[in-house]
PQR file with spaces between the fields and no chain letter, atoms N, CA, C, O and H, PARSE charges and radii, in Angstrom:
ATOM       1  N    MET     1       6.270  -12.800  -11.110 -0.4000 1.5000
ATOM       2  CA   MET     1       6.537  -12.934   -9.696 -0.0000 2.0000
ATOM       3  C    MET     1       5.435  -13.814   -9.095  0.5500 1.7000
ATOM       4  O    MET     1       4.250  -13.571   -9.326 -0.5500 1.4000
ATOM       5  N    LYS     2       5.813  -14.806   -8.346 -0.4000 1.5000
ATOM       6  CA   LYS     2       4.849  -15.730   -7.767 -0.0000 2.0000
ATOM       7  C    LYS     2       3.958  -15.010   -6.753  0.5500 1.7000
ATOM       8  O    LYS     2       4.446  -14.263   -5.906 -0.5500 1.4000
ATOM       9  H    LYS     2       6.775  -15.003   -8.159  0.4000 1.0000
ATOM      10  N    GLY     3       2.661  -15.240   -6.849 -0.4000 1.5000
ATOM      11  CA   GLY     3       1.720  -14.667   -5.901 -0.0000 2.0000
ATOM      12  C    GLY     3       1.247  -13.268   -6.238  0.5500 1.7000
ATOM      13  O    GLY     3       0.511  -12.659   -5.462 -0.5500 1.4000
ATOM      14  H    GLY     3       2.264  -15.847   -7.538  0.4000 1.0000
ATOM      15  N    ILE     4       1.662  -12.746   -7.400 -0.4000 1.5000
ATOM      16  CA   ILE     4       1.225  -11.414   -7.822 -0.0000 2.0000
ATOM      17  C    ILE     4       0.683  -11.516   -9.242  0.5500 1.7000
ATOM      18  O    ILE     4       1.374  -11.968  -10.156 -0.5500 1.4000
ATOM      19  H    ILE     4       2.259  -13.242   -8.031  0.4000 1.0000
ATOM      20  N    ASN     5      -0.565  -11.087   -9.411 -0.4000 1.5000
ATOM      21  CA   ASN     5      -1.208  -11.111  -10.723 -0.0000 2.0000
ATOM      22  C    ASN     5      -1.767   -9.730  -11.025  0.5500 1.7000
ATOM      23  O    ASN     5      -2.258   -9.035  -10.136 -0.5500 1.4000
ATOM      24  H    ASN     5      -1.126  -10.720   -8.669  0.4000 1.0000
ATOM      25  N    TYR     6      -1.685   -9.347  -12.284 -0.4000 1.5000
ATOM      26  CA   TYR     6      -2.164   -8.037  -12.708 -0.0000 2.0000
ATOM      27  C    TYR     6      -3.459   -8.176  -13.492  0.5500 1.7000
ATOM      28  O    TYR     6      -3.638   -9.113  -14.271 -0.5500 1.4000
ATOM      29  H    TYR     6      -1.286   -9.912  -13.006  0.4000 1.0000
ATOM      30  N    ILE     7      -4.347   -7.236  -13.273 -0.4000 1.5000
ATOM      31  CA   ILE     7      -5.566   -7.106  -14.055 -0.0000 2.0000
ATOM      32  C    ILE     7      -5.272   -6.041  -15.101  0.5500 1.7000
ATOM      33  O    ILE     7      -4.750   -4.975  -14.777 -0.5500 1.4000
ATOM      34  H    ILE     7      -4.202   -6.475  -12.640  0.4000 1.0000
ATOM      35  N    THR     8      -5.604   -6.325  -16.346 -0.4000 1.5000
ATOM      36  CA   THR     8      -5.335   -5.372  -17.423 -0.0000 2.0000
ATOM      37  C    THR     8      -6.627   -4.973  -18.122  0.5500 1.7000
ATOM      38  O    THR     8      -7.618   -5.703  -18.108 -0.5500 1.4000
ATOM      39  H    THR     8      -6.028   -7.192  -16.609  0.4000 1.0000
ATOM      40  N    ASP     9      -6.584   -3.790  -18.734 -0.4000 1.5000
ATOM      41  CA   ASP     9      -7.718   -3.350  -19.536 -0.0000 2.0000
ATOM      42  C    ASP     9      -7.588   -3.925  -20.945  0.5500 1.7000
ATOM      43  O    ASP     9      -6.664   -4.687  -21.231 -0.5500 1.4000
ATOM      44  H    ASP     9      -5.779   -3.198  -18.745  0.4000 1.0000
ATOM      45  N    ASP    10      -8.513   -3.557  -21.814 -0.4000 1.5000
ATOM      46  CA   ASP    10      -8.516   -4.094  -23.182 -0.0000 2.0000
ATOM      47  C    ASP    10      -7.259   -3.729  -23.964  0.5500 1.7000
ATOM      48  O    ASP    10      -6.897   -4.422  -24.915 -0.5500 1.4000
ATOM      49  H    ASP    10      -9.264   -2.938  -21.583  0.4000 1.0000
ATOM      50  N    ALA    11      -6.593   -2.644  -23.570 -0.4000 1.5000
ATOM      51  CA   ALA    11      -5.377   -2.215  -24.262 -0.0000 2.0000
ATOM      52  C    ALA    11      -4.124   -2.865  -23.679  0.5500 1.7000
ATOM      53  O    ALA    11      -3.017   -2.637  -24.168 -0.5500 1.4000
ATOM      54  H    ALA    11      -6.887   -2.081  -22.798  0.4000 1.0000
ATOM      55  N    GLY    12      -4.299   -3.672  -22.635 -0.4000 1.5000
ATOM      56  CA   GLY    12      -3.157   -4.332  -22.020 -0.0000 2.0000
ATOM      57  C    GLY    12      -2.485   -3.539  -20.914  0.5500 1.7000
ATOM      58  O    GLY    12      -1.444   -3.948  -20.400 -0.5500 1.4000
ATOM      59  H    GLY    12      -5.198   -3.857  -22.238  0.4000 1.0000
ATOM      60  N    ASN    13      -3.076   -2.398  -20.542 -0.4000 1.5000
ATOM      61  CA   ASN    13      -2.522   -1.577  -19.462 -0.0000 2.0000
ATOM      62  C    ASN    13      -2.887   -2.179  -18.105  0.5500 1.7000
ATOM      63  O    ASN    13      -4.033   -2.574  -17.888 -0.5500 1.4000
ATOM      64  H    ASN    13      -3.921   -2.066  -20.960  0.4000 1.0000
ATOM      65  N    LYS    14      -1.927   -2.250  -17.203 -0.4000 1.5000
ATOM      66  CA   LYS    14      -2.193   -2.761  -15.867 -0.0000 2.0000
ATOM      67  C    LYS    14      -3.076   -1.768  -15.122  0.5500 1.7000
ATOM      68  O    LYS    14      -2.753   -0.583  -15.028 -0.5500 1.4000
ATOM      69  H    LYS    14      -0.996   -1.929  -17.379  0.4000 1.0000
ATOM      70  N    THR    15      -4.191   -2.259  -14.595 -0.4000 1.5000
ATOM      71  CA   THR    15      -5.131   -1.389  -13.898 -0.0000 2.0000
ATOM      72  C    THR    15      -5.324   -1.777  -12.439  0.5500 1.7000
ATOM      73  O    THR    15      -5.829   -0.979  -11.649 -0.5500 1.4000
ATOM      74  H    THR    15      -4.453   -3.221  -14.671  0.4000 1.0000
ATOM      75  N    ALA    16      -4.933   -2.981  -12.076 -0.4000 1.5000
ATOM      76  CA   ALA    16      -5.086   -3.453  -10.698 -0.0000 2.0000
ATOM      77  C    ALA    16      -4.116   -4.596  -10.463  0.5500 1.7000
ATOM      78  O    ALA    16      -3.545   -5.159  -11.397 -0.5500 1.4000
ATOM      79  H    ALA    16      -4.522   -3.629  -12.717  0.4000 1.0000
ATOM      80  N    VAL    17      -3.947   -4.918   -9.199 -0.4000 1.5000
ATOM      81  CA   VAL    17      -3.052   -6.018   -8.847 -0.0000 2.0000
ATOM      82  C    VAL    17      -3.740   -6.899   -7.806  0.5500 1.7000
ATOM      83  O    VAL    17      -4.449   -6.406   -6.929 -0.5500 1.4000
ATOM      84  H    VAL    17      -4.411   -4.461   -8.441  0.4000 1.0000
ATOM      85  N    VAL    18      -3.522   -8.194   -7.914 -0.4000 1.5000
ATOM      86  CA   VAL    18      -4.013   -9.153   -6.932 -0.0000 2.0000
ATOM      87  C    VAL    18      -2.780   -9.748   -6.260  0.5500 1.7000
ATOM      88  O    VAL    18      -1.919  -10.330   -6.920 -0.5500 1.4000
ATOM      89  H    VAL    18      -2.946   -8.595   -8.627  0.4000 1.0000
ATOM      90  N    ILE    19      -2.708   -9.596   -4.944 -0.4000 1.5000
ATOM      91  CA   ILE    19      -1.540  -10.043   -4.184 -0.0000 2.0000
ATOM      92  C    ILE    19      -1.957  -11.163   -3.242  0.5500 1.7000
ATOM      93  O    ILE    19      -2.916  -11.022   -2.484 -0.5500 1.4000
ATOM      94  H    ILE    19      -3.407   -9.123   -4.408  0.4000 1.0000
ATOM      95  N    ASP    20      -1.238  -12.268   -3.294 -0.4000 1.5000
ATOM      96  CA   ASP    20      -1.490  -13.400   -2.403 -0.0000 2.0000
ATOM      97  C    ASP    20      -1.040  -13.019   -0.996  0.5500 1.7000
ATOM      98  O    ASP    20       0.156  -12.909   -0.725 -0.5500 1.4000
ATOM      99  H    ASP    20      -0.458  -12.383   -3.910  0.4000 1.0000
ATOM     100  N    LEU    21      -2.008  -12.820   -0.106 -0.4000 1.5000
ATOM     101  CA   LEU    21      -1.681  -12.382    1.248 -0.0000 2.0000
ATOM     102  C    LEU    21      -0.986  -13.462    2.064  0.5500 1.7000
ATOM     103  O    LEU    21      -0.313  -13.156    3.049 -0.5500 1.4000
ATOM     104  H    LEU    21      -2.979  -12.910   -0.326  0.4000 1.0000
ATOM     105  N    ASN    22      -1.138  -14.714    1.670 -0.4000 1.5000
ATOM     106  CA   ASN    22      -0.403  -15.775    2.355 -0.0000 2.0000
ATOM     107  C    ASN    22       1.096  -15.636    2.115  0.5500 1.7000
ATOM     108  O    ASN    22       1.899  -16.059    2.947 -0.5500 1.4000
ATOM     109  H    ASN    22      -1.684  -14.962    0.870  0.4000 1.0000
ATOM     110  N    LEU    23       1.474  -15.052    0.995 -0.4000 1.5000
ATOM     111  CA   LEU    23       2.885  -14.881    0.662 -0.0000 2.0000
ATOM     112  C    LEU    23       3.427  -13.509    1.039  0.5500 1.7000
ATOM     113  O    LEU    23       4.603  -13.386    1.383 -0.5500 1.4000
ATOM     114  H    LEU    23       0.821  -14.708    0.320  0.4000 1.0000
ATOM     115  N    TYR    24       2.588  -12.474    0.979 -0.4000 1.5000
ATOM     116  CA   TYR    24       3.086  -11.100    1.090 -0.0000 2.0000
ATOM     117  C    TYR    24       2.397  -10.259    2.163  0.5500 1.7000
ATOM     118  O    TYR    24       2.447   -9.032    2.088 -0.5500 1.4000
ATOM     119  H    TYR    24       1.634  -12.575    0.700  0.4000 1.0000
ATOM     120  N    SER    25       1.768  -10.864    3.138 -0.4000 1.5000
ATOM     121  CA   SER    25       1.016  -10.071    4.118 -0.0000 2.0000
ATOM     122  C    SER    25       1.912   -9.119    4.910  0.5500 1.7000
ATOM     123  O    SER    25       1.532   -7.971    5.139 -0.5500 1.4000
ATOM     124  H    SER    25       1.727  -11.862    3.198  0.4000 1.0000
ATOM     125  N    GLU    26       3.089   -9.571    5.332 -0.4000 1.5000
ATOM     126  CA   GLU    26       3.975   -8.693    6.107 -0.0000 2.0000
ATOM     127  C    GLU    26       4.468   -7.521    5.268  0.5500 1.7000
ATOM     128  O    GLU    26       4.478   -6.382    5.733 -0.5500 1.4000
ATOM     129  H    GLU    26       3.398  -10.504    5.147  0.4000 1.0000
ATOM     130  N    GLU    27       4.875   -7.797    4.040 -0.4000 1.5000
ATOM     131  CA   GLU    27       5.372   -6.739    3.165 -0.0000 2.0000
ATOM     132  C    GLU    27       4.278   -5.726    2.858  0.5500 1.7000
ATOM     133  O    GLU    27       4.526   -4.521    2.833 -0.5500 1.4000
ATOM     134  H    GLU    27       4.867   -8.723    3.663  0.4000 1.0000
ATOM     135  N    LEU    28       3.065   -6.223    2.625 -0.4000 1.5000
ATOM     136  CA   LEU    28       1.952   -5.328    2.315 -0.0000 2.0000
ATOM     137  C    LEU    28       1.602   -4.474    3.529  0.5500 1.7000
ATOM     138  O    LEU    28       1.314   -3.286    3.389 -0.5500 1.4000
ATOM     139  H    LEU    28       2.863   -7.203    2.645  0.4000 1.0000
ATOM     140  N    GLU    29       1.624   -5.065    4.707 -0.4000 1.5000
ATOM     141  CA   GLU    29       1.343   -4.307    5.923 -0.0000 2.0000
ATOM     142  C    GLU    29       2.377   -3.198    6.124  0.5500 1.7000
ATOM     143  O    GLU    29       2.014   -2.074    6.469 -0.5500 1.4000
ATOM     144  H    GLU    29       1.858   -6.031    4.821  0.4000 1.0000
ATOM     145  N    GLU    30       3.650   -3.499    5.914 -0.4000 1.5000
ATOM     146  CA   GLU    30       4.699   -2.489    6.036 -0.0000 2.0000
ATOM     147  C    GLU    30       4.526   -1.380    5.000  0.5500 1.7000
ATOM     148  O    GLU    30       4.722   -0.204    5.306 -0.5500 1.4000
ATOM     149  H    GLU    30       3.944   -4.413    5.633  0.4000 1.0000
ATOM     150  N    PHE    31       4.163   -1.754    3.791 -0.4000 1.5000
ATOM     151  CA   PHE    31       3.943   -0.780    2.725 -0.0000 2.0000
ATOM     152  C    PHE    31       2.799    0.165    3.093  0.5500 1.7000
ATOM     153  O    PHE    31       2.919    1.379    2.931 -0.5500 1.4000
ATOM     154  H    PHE    31       4.005   -2.710    3.543  0.4000 1.0000
ATOM     155  N    ILE    32       1.705   -0.384    3.583 -0.4000 1.5000
ATOM     156  CA   ILE    32       0.549    0.434    3.955 -0.0000 2.0000
ATOM     157  C    ILE    32       0.897    1.353    5.125  0.5500 1.7000
ATOM     158  O    ILE    32       0.505    2.519    5.133 -0.5500 1.4000
ATOM     159  H    ILE    32       1.608   -1.371    3.715  0.4000 1.0000
ATOM     160  N    GLU    33       1.630    0.837    6.109 -0.4000 1.5000
ATOM     161  CA   GLU    33       2.044    1.675    7.235 -0.0000 2.0000
ATOM     162  C    GLU    33       2.908    2.842    6.767  0.5500 1.7000
ATOM     163  O    GLU    33       2.769    3.958    7.268 -0.5500 1.4000
ATOM     164  H    GLU    33       1.948   -0.111    6.103  0.4000 1.0000
ATOM     165  N    GLU    34       3.794    2.593    5.815 -0.4000 1.5000
ATOM     166  CA   GLU    34       4.640    3.661    5.279 -0.0000 2.0000
ATOM     167  C    GLU    34       3.803    4.704    4.540  0.5500 1.7000
ATOM     168  O    GLU    34       4.043    5.903    4.684 -0.5500 1.4000
ATOM     169  H    GLU    34       3.908    1.686    5.408  0.4000 1.0000
ATOM     170  N    LEU    35       2.827    4.260    3.755 -0.4000 1.5000
ATOM     171  CA   LEU    35       1.942    5.202    3.064 -0.0000 2.0000
ATOM     172  C    LEU    35       1.174    6.062    4.062  0.5500 1.7000
ATOM     173  O    LEU    35       1.033    7.269    3.870 -0.5500 1.4000
ATOM     174  H    LEU    35       2.632    3.286    3.638  0.4000 1.0000
ATOM     175  N    GLU    36       0.677    5.434    5.132 -0.4000 1.5000
ATOM     176  CA   GLU    36      -0.052    6.186    6.151 -0.0000 2.0000
ATOM     177  C    GLU    36       0.852    7.212    6.825  0.5500 1.7000
ATOM     178  O    GLU    36       0.433    8.346    7.058 -0.5500 1.4000
ATOM     179  H    GLU    36       0.792    4.453    5.288  0.4000 1.0000
ATOM     180  N    ALA    37       2.078    6.829    7.138 -0.4000 1.5000
ATOM     181  CA   ALA    37       3.020    7.757    7.771 -0.0000 2.0000
ATOM     182  C    ALA    37       3.316    8.932    6.851  0.5500 1.7000
ATOM     183  O    ALA    37       3.346   10.077    7.302 -0.5500 1.4000
ATOM     184  H    ALA    37       2.418    5.908    6.948  0.4000 1.0000
ATOM     185  N    GLN    38       3.534    8.665    5.575 -0.4000 1.5000
ATOM     186  CA   GLN    38       3.822    9.736    4.621 -0.0000 2.0000
ATOM     187  C    GLN    38       2.630   10.669    4.460  0.5500 1.7000
ATOM     188  O    GLN    38       2.809   11.870    4.261 -0.5500 1.4000
ATOM     189  H    GLN    38       3.510    7.735    5.209  0.4000 1.0000
ATOM     190  N    SER    39       1.423   10.133    4.543 -0.4000 1.5000
ATOM     191  CA   SER    39       0.238   10.978    4.374 -0.0000 2.0000
ATOM     192  C    SER    39       0.059   11.930    5.551  0.5500 1.7000
ATOM     193  O    SER    39      -0.607   12.957    5.419 -0.5500 1.4000
ATOM     194  H    SER    39       1.278    9.156    4.705  0.4000 1.0000
ATOM     195  N    ARG    40       0.647   11.598    6.702 -0.4000 1.5000
ATOM     196  CA   ARG    40       0.525   12.452    7.889 -0.0000 2.0000
ATOM     197  C    ARG    40       1.619   13.498    7.995  0.5500 1.7000
ATOM     198  O    ARG    40       1.552   14.356    8.875 -0.5500 1.4000
ATOM     199  H    ARG    40       1.187   10.763    6.808  0.4000 1.0000
ATOM     200  N    VAL    41       2.615   13.457    7.138 -0.4000 1.5000
ATOM     201  CA   VAL    41       3.746   14.389    7.223 -0.0000 2.0000
ATOM     202  C    VAL    41       3.285   15.837    7.133  0.5500 1.7000
ATOM     203  O    VAL    41       3.800   16.692    7.854 -0.5500 1.4000
ATOM     204  H    VAL    41       2.669   12.760    6.423  0.4000 1.0000
ATOM     205  N    SER    42       2.337   16.122    6.272 -0.4000 1.5000
ATOM     206  CA   SER    42       1.900   17.504    6.071 -0.0000 2.0000
ATOM     207  C    SER    42       0.812   17.938    7.052  0.5500 1.7000
ATOM     208  O    SER    42       0.391   19.095    7.021 -0.5500 1.4000
ATOM     209  H    SER    42       1.919   15.427    5.687  0.4000 1.0000
ATOM     210  N    GLU    43       0.350   17.045    7.918 -0.4000 1.5000
ATOM     211  CA   GLU    43      -0.662   17.411    8.901 -0.0000 2.0000
ATOM     212  C    GLU    43      -0.030   18.249   10.005  0.5500 1.7000
ATOM     213  O    GLU    43       1.141   18.063   10.338 -0.5500 1.4000
ATOM     214  H    GLU    43       0.691   16.106    7.943  0.4000 1.0000
ATOM     215  N    PRO    44      -0.807   19.174   10.575 -0.5600 1.5000
ATOM     216  CA   PRO    44      -0.257   19.979   11.668  0.2800 2.0000
ATOM     217  C    PRO    44       0.056   19.106   12.883  0.5500 1.7000
ATOM     218  O    PRO    44      -0.638   18.130   13.165 -0.5500 1.4000
ATOM     219  N    LYS    45       1.105   19.480   13.584 -0.4000 1.5000
ATOM     220  CA   LYS    45       1.502   18.748   14.785 -0.0000 2.0000
ATOM     221  C    LYS    45       0.556   19.119   15.926  0.5500 1.7000
ATOM     222  O    LYS    45       0.168   20.279   16.064 -0.5500 1.4000
ATOM     223  H    LYS    45       1.669   20.273   13.355  0.4000 1.0000
ATOM     224  N    VAL    46       0.195   18.150   16.725 -0.4000 1.5000
ATOM     225  CA   VAL    46      -0.661   18.377   17.880 -0.0000 2.0000
ATOM     226  C    VAL    46       0.182   18.153   19.124  0.5500 1.7000
ATOM     227  O    VAL    46       0.790   17.098   19.300 -0.5500 1.4000
ATOM     228  H    VAL    46       0.510   17.207   16.613  0.4000 1.0000
ATOM     229  N    THR    47       0.207   19.154   19.976 -0.4000 1.5000
ATOM     230  CA   THR    47       0.957   19.017   21.223 -0.0000 2.0000
ATOM     231  C    THR    47      -0.012   19.106   22.390  0.5500 1.7000
ATOM     232  O    THR    47      -1.033   19.790   22.322 -0.5500 1.4000
ATOM     233  H    THR    47      -0.287   20.011   19.834  0.4000 1.0000
ATOM     234  N    THR    48       0.324   18.413   23.442 -0.4000 1.5000
ATOM     235  CA   THR    48      -0.494   18.474   24.650 -0.0000 2.0000
ATOM     236  C    THR    48       0.362   18.990   25.782  0.5500 1.7000
ATOM     237  O    THR    48       1.557   18.707   25.861 -0.5500 1.4000
ATOM     238  H    THR    48       1.154   17.857   23.496  0.4000 1.0000
ATOM     239  N    ARG    49      -0.258   19.740   26.644 -0.4000 1.5000
ATOM     240  CA   ARG    49       0.453   20.264   27.809 -0.0000 2.0000
ATOM     241  C    ARG    49      -0.113   19.583   29.038  0.5500 1.7000
ATOM     242  O    ARG    49      -1.327   19.491   29.219 -0.5500 1.4000
ATOM     243  H    ARG    49      -1.229   19.969   26.580  0.4000 1.0000
ATOM     244  N    LEU    50       0.770   19.119   29.859 -0.4000 1.5000
ATOM     245  CA   LEU    50       0.337   18.456   31.094 -0.0000 2.0000
ATOM     246  C    LEU    50       0.410   19.395   32.259  0.5500 1.7000
ATOM     247  O    LEU    50       0.084   19.012   33.383 -0.5500 1.4000
ATOM     248  H    LEU    50       1.756   19.194   29.712  0.4000 1.0000
């Protein structure tokens, strides 16, 4: 895939990824926002009373 490179260990296992932000910045931002939203699902809800 253009703009995506993998870093591998000595055994050939993928251990990291390098993503060209000029090509994928919007997709990466959406992905990170989704991860953040999912991480908050189990947090207690905070309500305010006016």
